[in-house]
N, C-alpha and C positions, 0 to 999 in steps of 0.2 A: 527596453533591454534590446541590444542588437544581436538577436538570435533568429535565425529563420525558421520558418514552420516546419520545414523537413527535419531539422536538428531537433525540434521539440518532439515531433512524432517519434523519431528514432530513440530518443530518450524514454518516453513512455512505454513504447514497445519492449525495449532492451529491459527496463525495470520489470514489466510483467514476466518477460521471460526468465529472468534471473530467479524470480520467486517460483515460478512454475517447475523449474529445473532443480530447486533446492539449493541454489548457488548463493547462499546466505552471506557468505563472506564478501563476495563481489558486490551483492546487494546492499550491505551494510557500508561499504565504501562510496555508495552514491549520495550519502547524507550529508549535510552541513554539520558543523558542531553545535548550533543552535537548533537543531531539528525539532520538529513537533509532528508525532504520528497520532491521528485521532480517527477512531471509529465510533461514532455517537450511537447511544440507544435511545429508542422512545421519541423518533423524530430526526429531522434534517440539522437544526440548527439549535440544539439544547446547550447550554452552558457547561463546557466540561469540567469547570471548577466548582459548580454547584449540584451538578446532576451525574448521575451514572453513565459511564461510557463503557463500550465493550472493549475499547483499547484507548488510552490516553497516555502516551509516552514520550518523554523527552528524549534526548541523545543517549543518555546513560541507560535508561531503560531499554531502547532499542537495542543496544549492544547486549545486553543481558539477555534479551529475547533470543537474539542470533545465538549467543554462546549456548544457550540451552538447547536450541535445535540442533547445532552441530555437534553436540557431545554424544549423540545417538542414544542417548538415555533417557529420552523424554518419552515415557511409556505409551503417550497417547500417538505418537508417531513412530512406533515400531510395529511393522514397517512403515515408512514413510508414506504419506498420500500422494498418488500421482495426480498432477493437476494440469489443467490447460485452460487459459482465459482467452476469450475473444474481446478485442477493444474496438470500439466505434465511436463515431460522433466526437472526434477530438475537436475541441474550439479552444481558441485562446480567449479567455473571459476578461482578463486585465493585462495589459503591458505597460510596466512602469520602467523607471529609470533602472532600478537594480534588480527587479524580480518580474517574473512573468507567470500570472495564473492560468492554468490549463485544465479545462474539464473534459472527462471522457466518460462513456458508459462501457460496462463490462458485463460479461457473463463467464463466471468460472465454473467448470466442472471439477469436483473432487471424487476421485475413485479411492476406496479403501475398504478392506474386508468385505469384500463381496457387495458392497453398496455405492451407489453415487449420489452426491449430494450437488445440488445446484445453488450457486450463490450468484446474485445479480445486484447491480447497484450503478452508483456513479462515483467516480474518483476525482478529486480536484487537487491537482499537483501545484506546489508553488516553486518554481525553479529560479535558481540564481547562478550566474556565472561565478566561478572560483578558478583562479590560474587558469583561465583558459578553457575550463570544461564546465558543462552543466552539473549542478548538485541540486538535490532534493532538500528544500529548507522546510516544507511542511506537505503533508499528505493527510487528506480527509477522504475517508471511504464511507459513504452513505449507502448502506444496504437497503435494499427495496423493503424488506421485512424486519427492520430494526426495532420495530414496536411489538414484534411476537417473541415467542420462547424460540431460541435458537439452538441448532445442534451443537456440539462442542467445536470450536474452532481452535484448533491445536497448531496452526500455522499461521503465517503473516499474510493477511489478505491485501 
């Protein structure tokens, strides 16, 4: 795909910032119509069709989650978490004709109700150009501790 590294990095940083700032309507607009958003449980490469996942969403389910968060009535997010993440080690893993697969590491700090939770892992974005802009076709978030009991995740990681 003919996208330079800087455009890819800017997309990854923008996607993280939109999530951290709770700008979910703008985040939702980044996705393609055939999107897949996956956060595996119990390992890095489990089969989402045969094993439990933390998140395993198609485009319709992504929109439903965004709508729930934006109502202000999702009790686990009243008041909303304050979040900031650090993104590092951005690497182009595969560069095909129509899509590019980009991996990066992250540390996310979530602050809410007098406590802070640290989330860490690797994200693999599969990006595609549509109408001259980059879109998110697939996102896989591999949490470092996805084989352990996790605190409630009431936001989109």
